[in-house]
C-alpha positions as CSV (number, residue, x, y, z in Angstrom):
1,M,-5.6,7.3,-9.6
2,K,-8.9,7.4,-10.2
3,K,-10.1,7.1,-6.6
4,N,-13.7,8.9,-6.2
5,T,-14.6,7.9,-2.9
6,F,-13.1,8.9,0.4
7,L,-13.2,5.7,1.6
8,R,-10.8,4.2,-0.4
9,W,-9.0,7.2,0.8
10,L,-8.8,6.6,3.9
11,K,-8.9,2.5,4.0
12,P,-6.5,1.9,6.9
13,V,-8.9,3.6,9.5
14,L,-11.9,2.2,7.6
15,V,-10.7,-1.4,6.9
16,M,-12.1,-1.5,3.4
17,S,-9.1,-2.7,1.2
18,L,-8.2,-5.6,4.0
19,A,-11.7,-7.2,4.0
20,C,-11.3,-7.2,0.5
21,S,-8.5,-9.9,0.9
22,F,-9.5,-11.5,4.1
23,V,-7.1,-14.9,3.2
24,F,-5.3,-16.2,5.9
25,T,-8.1,-18.2,8.4
26,A,-7.4,-21.9,9.0
27,A,-11.2,-22.2,9.7
28,A,-12.8,-26.1,8.8
29,Q,-14.8,-24.2,5.7
30,N,-11.3,-22.5,4.1
31,Y,-12.6,-20.0,2.8
32,Y,-9.2,-18.0,3.0
33,P,-5.9,-19.9,2.3
34,A,-3.1,-18.6,4.2
35,D,0.0,-19.9,2.5
36,I,2.3,-17.5,1.5
37,G,3.1,-17.0,-2.4
38,N,-0.6,-16.9,-2.9
39,T,-1.6,-13.8,-5.4
40,W,-5.3,-12.8,-6.2
41,V,-5.7,-10.6,-9.4
42,F,-9.1,-8.9,-9.5
43,D,-10.4,-6.3,-12.7
44,S,-13.0,-3.4,-12.3
45,V,-16.1,-4.4,-14.3
46,D,-15.1,-1.0,-16.2
47,G,-11.3,-2.5,-17.1
48,E,-9.9,0.8,-15.8
49,E,-8.1,-0.7,-12.8
50,Q,-6.8,-3.8,-11.6
51,S,-5.7,-4.5,-7.6
52,T,-3.5,-7.2,-6.8
53,Y,-2.9,-9.0,-3.6
54,T,-0.1,-11.2,-2.8
55,L,0.8,-13.1,0.8
56,E,4.7,-12.6,1.3
57,G,7.0,-12.6,4.7
58,P,7.1,-13.3,7.2
59,E,8.1,-9.8,8.2
60,I,10.0,-8.7,11.1
61,I,8.2,-5.7,13.0
62,D,9.3,-4.1,16.2
63,G,11.1,-7.4,16.7
64,E,8.4,-9.9,15.9
65,E,7.1,-12.2,12.6
66,R,4.3,-10.7,11.1
67,I,2.2,-11.9,7.8
68,L,2.7,-9.4,5.1
69,L,-0.3,-9.0,3.1
70,K,0.1,-6.1,-0.2
71,I,-2.2,-4.6,-2.0
72,R,-1.5,-3.0,-4.9
73,T,-4.1,-1.0,-6.8
74,E,-3.6,0.3,-10.2
75,E,-5.2,3.1,-12.7
76,L,-4.6,0.6,-15.8
77,S,-4.7,3.9,-18.4
78,T,-2.0,6.0,-16.6
79,G,0.0,3.3,-14.4
80,D,-0.4,5.2,-11.2
81,S,-1.1,2.7,-8.4
82,D,-1.3,2.7,-4.7
83,T,0.8,0.0,-2.4
84,D,-1.2,-1.1,0.9
85,R,0.6,-2.8,3.7
86,Y,-1.3,-5.0,6.8
87,F,1.2,-6.5,8.9
88,L,-1.0,-10.0,10.8
89,T,-0.3,-13.1,12.6
90,V,-2.9,-16.0,13.3
91,G,-4.0,-17.1,16.7
92,D,-6.1,-20.1,18.1
93,D,-9.6,-18.4,17.6
94,A,-9.0,-15.2,14.9
95,I,-6.9,-13.6,12.5
96,E,-5.0,-10.6,14.5
97,L,-4.3,-7.5,13.1
98,H,-1.1,-5.2,14.4
99,K,0.2,-2.4,11.9
100,T,-1.2,-1.3,8.6
101,I,0.8,1.0,6.3
102,F,-0.8,2.9,3.2
103,E,1.1,4.9,0.5
104,L,-1.2,7.0,-1.7
105,V,0.1,8.3,-5.1
106,E,-3.2,10.7,-5.1
107,P,-3.0,12.6,-2.8
108,R,0.5,11.6,-2.2
109,A,0.3,10.5,1.2
110,M,1.0,8.6,3.9
111,V,-1.6,6.7,6.1
112,T,-0.3,4.5,9.4
113,A,-2.3,2.7,12.0
114,D,-0.9,1.2,14.7
115,F,-2.6,-1.6,17.2
116,P,-0.2,-2.2,20.2
117,T,-3.2,-4.8,21.5
118,P,-3.9,-6.7,18.5
119,V,-7.4,-6.2,17.6
120,T,-9.3,-9.6,15.7
121,F,-9.2,-8.8,12.3
122,F,-11.5,-12.0,10.9
123,P,-13.2,-14.7,13.2
124,L,-11.4,-18.1,12.0
125,Q,-14.9,-20.0,12.0
126,L,-17.2,-18.2,9.4
127,E,-21.2,-18.9,9.8
128,L,-24.5,-16.9,8.8
129,G,-25.0,-14.3,11.1
130,D,-21.5,-13.6,12.3
131,K,-20.4,-10.2,13.2
132,W,-17.5,-8.5,14.5
133,Q,-16.0,-4.5,14.9
134,I,-13.1,-3.1,14.2
135,A,-11.8,-0.1,15.8
136,A,-9.3,2.1,14.7
137,D,-7.4,5.6,14.6
138,A,-5.0,6.4,11.8
139,D,-2.4,9.2,11.3
140,V,-2.9,10.7,7.5
141,E,0.6,12.6,6.7
142,L,0.2,14.8,3.4
143,E,3.5,15.7,1.3
144,I,2.4,19.4,1.4
145,G,2.9,19.0,5.5
146,L,-0.7,18.5,6.4
147,A,-2.0,16.3,9.2
148,I,-5.3,14.3,9.5
149,S,-6.7,12.0,12.4
150,G,-10.0,10.0,12.6
151,K,-11.5,7.1,14.2
152,S,-13.9,4.6,12.8
153,A,-16.1,1.9,13.9
154,T,-16.5,-1.0,10.9
155,D,-18.8,-4.1,11.7
156,F,-18.7,-6.7,9.9
157,E,-21.7,-9.6,9.2
158,V,-22.0,-12.8,7.0
159,V,-25.2,-11.9,5.5
160,E,-25.4,-14.9,3.2
161,F,-24.1,-17.8,1.2
162,E,-24.7,-17.3,-2.5
163,D,-22.6,-18.5,-5.9
164,V,-20.9,-16.0,-7.6
165,I,-19.9,-15.5,-11.3
166,T,-16.3,-14.5,-12.1
167,P,-14.2,-13.4,-15.2
168,V,-12.5,-16.9,-14.1
169,G,-15.9,-18.8,-13.6
170,T,-18.4,-19.1,-11.1
171,F,-17.6,-20.0,-7.3
172,K,-20.5,-22.0,-5.8
173,N,-21.3,-21.3,-1.7
174,C,-19.7,-18.2,-1.0
175,A,-19.6,-16.1,1.9
176,K,-21.2,-12.8,1.3
177,V,-19.7,-10.2,4.2
178,L,-21.1,-6.7,4.9
179,L,-19.2,-3.7,5.8
180,G,-21.0,-0.9,7.5
181,V,-18.3,1.9,8.2
182,N,-18.6,5.0,10.4
183,F,-16.1,7.7,10.4
184,T,-15.3,10.8,12.0
185,A,-12.5,13.5,12.1
186,G,-11.7,17.0,13.4
187,G,-15.2,17.2,14.9
188,F,-17.3,18.1,11.3
189,L,-17.0,14.8,9.9
190,N,-19.6,12.2,10.2
191,L,-19.6,9.9,7.4
192,D,-21.3,6.6,7.0
193,S,-21.3,3.9,4.3
194,S,-21.3,0.4,3.4
195,T,-20.5,-2.2,0.9
196,H,-19.8,-6.3,0.2
197,Q,-17.0,-8.9,-0.1
198,W,-17.6,-12.6,-1.6
199,F,-15.0,-15.3,-0.7
200,A,-15.3,-18.9,-1.7
201,P,-14.1,-22.4,-0.1
202,D,-10.5,-23.1,-0.9
203,I,-10.0,-20.0,-2.8
204,G,-10.5,-17.1,-0.8
205,P,-11.3,-13.8,-2.1
206,V,-13.2,-13.7,-5.3
207,Q,-15.6,-10.5,-6.0
208,F,-16.1,-6.9,-3.7
209,E,-17.8,-3.9,-4.4
210,N,-16.2,-0.3,-4.3
211,N,-18.0,2.3,-2.2
212,D,-19.1,3.5,-5.4
213,G,-20.8,0.3,-6.4
214,L,-18.1,-0.9,-9.0
215,I,-17.4,-4.7,-8.9
216,F,-14.0,-5.8,-9.2
217,G,-14.0,-9.4,-10.2
218,L,-11.2,-12.3,-9.6
219,V,-9.2,-12.7,-12.8
220,S,-6.2,-15.1,-12.0
221,S,-5.1,-16.7,-8.9
222,N,-2.4,-19.3,-8.3
223,L,-5.4,-20.7,-6.1
224,L,-7.8,-22.2,-9.3
225,T,-7.0,-25.1,-11.4
226,V,-6.3,-24.8,-15.0
227,P,-9.1,-26.6,-16.9
228,T,-7.5,-28.9,-19.4
229,E,-8.8,-27.8,-23.4
230,P,-10.5,-30.8,-25.0
231,E,-9.0,-32.1,-28.3
232,T,-10.5,-30.9,-31.4
233,T,-11.4,-33.4,-34.3
234,E,-11.8,-32.8,-37.4
235,E,-15.6,-33.6,-37.1
236,D,-15.7,-30.6,-34.7
237,V,-13.9,-28.1,-37.3
238,T,-16.3,-26.6,-39.5
239,S,-15.2,-24.0,-42.2
240,E,-17.6,-20.7,-43.7
241,P,-18.1,-21.3,-47.0
242,S,-16.2,-19.5,-49.7
243,P,-17.4,-16.9,-51.6
244,E,-18.1,-17.8,-55.2
245,E,-15.4,-17.1,-57.4
246,G,-15.7,-13.8,-59.2
247,A,-18.3,-12.6,-56.3
248,T,-17.7,-8.9,-55.0
249,P,-18.2,-8.8,-51.5
250,E,-20.7,-6.0,-50.7
251,P,-19.7,-2.8,-49.1
252,A,-20.4,-2.0,-45.6
253,S,-23.2,0.2,-45.2
254,E,-22.7,3.6,-44.1
255,E,-24.5,2.7,-40.9
256,E,-21.7,0.3,-40.5
257,T,-18.8,2.5,-41.2
258,M,-20.0,5.3,-39.3
259,P,-20.3,5.1,-35.6
260,E,-22.8,7.4,-33.8
261,Q,-21.3,10.7,-32.6
262,P,-21.8,11.1,-28.9
263,S,-24.0,14.0,-27.8
264,Q,-23.0,17.4,-26.1
265,E,-24.8,15.9,-23.2
266,D,-22.3,12.7,-23.2
267,V,-19.3,14.9,-24.1
268,M,-19.9,17.4,-21.4
269,P,-21.3,16.1,-18.3
270,E,-23.1,18.7,-15.7
271,P,-20.9,19.7,-13.3
272,V,-21.5,18.7,-9.3
273,P,-21.6,21.5,-6.7
274,Y,-18.7,22.1,-4.5
275,D,-17.3,18.9,-6.6
276,V,-13.4,21.7,-6.8
277,T,-11.5,18.3,-7.9
278,G,-13.9,17.6,-11.1
279,D,-13.8,14.2,-10.7
280,G,-17.8,13.7,-10.8
281,V,-17.9,13.3,-7.1
282,V,-17.8,15.3,-3.9
283,N,-15.4,13.2,-1.4
284,I,-12.3,13.6,0.7
285,L,-9.8,14.6,-2.1
286,D,-12.0,17.7,-2.1
287,L,-11.5,18.2,1.2
288,T,-8.1,17.7,0.7
289,F,-7.9,20.0,-1.9
290,V,-9.4,22.8,0.3
291,A,-7.3,21.8,3.2
292,S,-4.2,22.3,1.5
293,R,-4.8,25.7,0.5
294,F,-6.2,26.7,4.1
295,G,-5.7,30.5,4.9
296,G,-5.2,31.3,1.1
297,N,-7.6,33.3,-1.1
298,D,-7.6,30.2,-3.9
299,A,-10.9,31.0,-5.2
300,N,-11.1,27.2,-6.7
301,A,-11.3,26.3,-3.0
302,D,-12.7,29.0,-1.6
303,V,-16.7,27.4,-2.1
304,T,-18.3,30.0,0.5
305,G,-16.7,33.3,-1.6
306,D,-15.7,34.9,1.2
307,G,-12.3,35.9,0.0
308,I,-10.4,33.2,2.5
309,V,-10.2,29.4,2.2
310,N,-11.0,28.7,6.1
311,I,-13.1,26.1,8.2
312,L,-16.7,27.4,7.2
313,D,-15.1,25.8,3.3
314,L,-14.4,22.4,4.5
315,V,-17.5,22.2,6.4
316,L,-19.4,23.0,3.5
317,I,-17.8,20.4,1.9
318,A,-17.8,17.7,4.3
319,Q,-21.8,18.4,4.5
320,N,-22.1,18.0,0.6
321,F,-20.3,14.4,0.1
322,S,-21.8,12.4,-2.0
323,N,-23.7,9.4,-1.2
């Protein structure tokens, strides 16, 4: 999967993907329809990824019924996908979060966060200027046996109501929510970031921005009304004039038939220092790569060049995370 941000990799702690799919409120504004069976599909503007959100259940967790929000994010070129599960209930004043489970493909890992005392996931009323926070602990277990624990605080604020243009049309009066995230781990990581999400009345989530600034727009949902195609009359039909008999079509020019060749700079981008995974950014994937070789002498992970992969290499990676 193309996950070039530490936020995407640790989203149960950061509750970023949760924010992309706030769909459970019974507020008068009805920005988050709560019917089981509702589905939202988003495509990234670069056409490389697709995210699908579905409401399923009820699921029995620890003897109690929970609403299951399932999020599947797929890299279209490879078919690789991550599956995220959120277990929630609707209270009198807010949506409550009980548990999250994430199964990641790259790196292969299981990420869990439990809330013995459920936390406010999203208030039922949504107005300009509303603020709330989700604090969370999470455990990350890698297939290689390495475990990472961290803490985060995610601050939410409704900053604006505006119109949003998506591949399926324009949505009026959408709530724009700002997410500010702080994450700490191991005594040496202290990371901050922010993103935005947009929600339309009676539809729910219609657009979100990931930590790299990449926009995902709504491409389909069972909540959308499909417009009927207008009937086409004979007067509306226009045809291209046919070429004169015996005329020879002009050949395409060389400029049209020979696409411009990419320059050497386009083909070979400049390497990013401390990007040990080679994906163009320094993030949690680089940290995981180095951590998985802790105590060894892998030259690719030994960024300090002292002959051993140790805590100094991890600190150096963490200090140079991409903004």
